[in-house]
N, C-alpha and C positions, 0 to 999 in steps of 0.2 A: 500742163504738159510743157515744161520749159527745158529746152536743150540748148547747148552751145551752138550746134549746127543743126539745121532742120533736116528731116528725112528727104524732103524734096524742096530744093531751092532753085530759084531762077536767077542766074548770074546776070546782073544788069550790064556790066561792061562787055559781055560777049553778045549782047543783043544788037542787031543791026537796025538802022532806021527802017520802018515798015513792018511787015509781017514776019514773025519767027515762029516756027512750029517745032515743038519738042515732044518726045514720047518718054514715058517712064513706066516701069513695071516694078511692083513690090508685092509683098504679102501682107495680109491683115495684121499679123503678129508684129510687123516692123513698126507699127504705130504705137505699140505699147499701150493700147487702149482696149480694155475688156469689152467695151460697148460694141466694138466692131465684131468681135468674136460672138457675143451674145446675139447680135443682129443676124448671124448666120453666114457671114462672109467667109468663103473658103477658096483656096487656090490663089491664083495670081490676080492682081488688080491692074488693069490697063488704064493709064492716065495719059491723056493728050492735053497739052498746054499750048495755047496760041497766044503769043505776046505781040501786041501792036505797039511799037515804040515810036513816039514823036518827041519833039523838043520840050513839050509841056507835060506829057503824061505817058504812062504805060498802061494799056488795057490788056488785061489777062483773062482769057476764057479757059476754064477748066472743064474737061469732059472726062467722066469716069465710067468704066465698065467692069463689072465683077459678077461672078456667080455667087448666089446666096442660097443656102439651104434653109427654107422656111417651113412652117407648119400651117396646113390648111385650117382656117378658123371654124370650118363646118365639121369636118370629119377627123381632124388631127393627123392626116396623112402627111408624109414628108413631100415637099415640093421644092424642086430646084429650078430657079429662074435667074435669068440674067438681069441684073439691075444696072441701070445707067442713070447718070445725072449730069447736070451742067451748072456752072456758076460763073458769073462775070464780075470782075473787080476792076475798078479804075484807080490807079495809083497816080496821084497828081503831085508834081514837085512843089515843095514849100513855097518857092518864089512865084508860083503861078496860081495861087489860091484865090479864087473868086467865088467858089461855091461853098455854101455852108456844109461842112462835112459832119457836123455833130449828129444829125438825125438820120444819116444814110450810111448803112454798113457797106454799100457797094463802093463808096469813095473813101480812099485812104490817103493820108499824107505820106510823102516819100522825100527823104532828105536827098539833096543833090549829090552828097558824098557816099550814099549807100552803095554797097558792093553787090548785095543780093537781096532777094525777096523770099522769105520763107513761106511756102505754100502748104505746108504739112497740115495745119489746122483747118484751112479752107477745104482741102481735099478730104480730110476726115469728116467734116460736116456735110459735104456734098454726098459722100457715101452713105452716111446715116440718113440723110433726107431722101435718098432714093429707095429706102425700104418702105413698102406700102403699109398703110394703117390696117388694111383688111386684105387677107390672103385667102383666095379660094382656088380650088384645084379643078376647074372645069376641064373636061376632056381627060380626066384621070381615072382609069378603071378601078383604082383602089379606093376612090371616094364612094363609100356605100350610099350616102344620101343622094349624090348626083346620079349614081347608077340606078337606084330604085326609081327615081323620077324619069329617067330615060326609058326604063322598062315599062313603066305605066303608059308613057306616051306611045311606045311601040305596040303594046298589047291592046290598048283602047278598050279593054274589057271593064275597067273600073269607071263607073259613072261618077263624074265630078260634081260634087255638091258646091254650093256657094262658099262654104268654109274652106274646102280644098283649093278652090280657085284663088281665094284671098291669100291663102298661105303660099301658093305658088308665085303669085305676083310679088308678095313680100320677099320671098327667097330670091327672085330674079332681080330685085332692086339692089341686092347686096353682091351681085356678081359683076 
């Protein structure tokens, strides 16, 4: 994803010494990445960027919030949840490099003459990392599996065998 100007850029020359807070709002389609659409992101994405500028570095903290339409892994019901993520990046000026940057993705070199920092890719990755590996719809009346387990607990008529107890423990481990 290479562009001439990024979707979300941090203008270095407009940052003041100290803490700078910025807010951005965009749509998943603005990223031109089908992975965000496939991940279920819908509606507006709220992005809060905090930039801490000093003479030697700029520390950027990215916080994202977005609604995602996911599918329950147990019953395949549609689940809409707010996803949030955060990521911190340290941009160190070339002339102040004392840290080995090769092995750490959180540290990046920044040329003293740079005018802006493109945060688009970092925001996209933060959004994708906020999607859980396992989705369950607890407290969802449409989840038949969850509903039947609740009914059994309320009725108390079904005598639980060791096999049913083991299955219930296993099911609760994935919630």
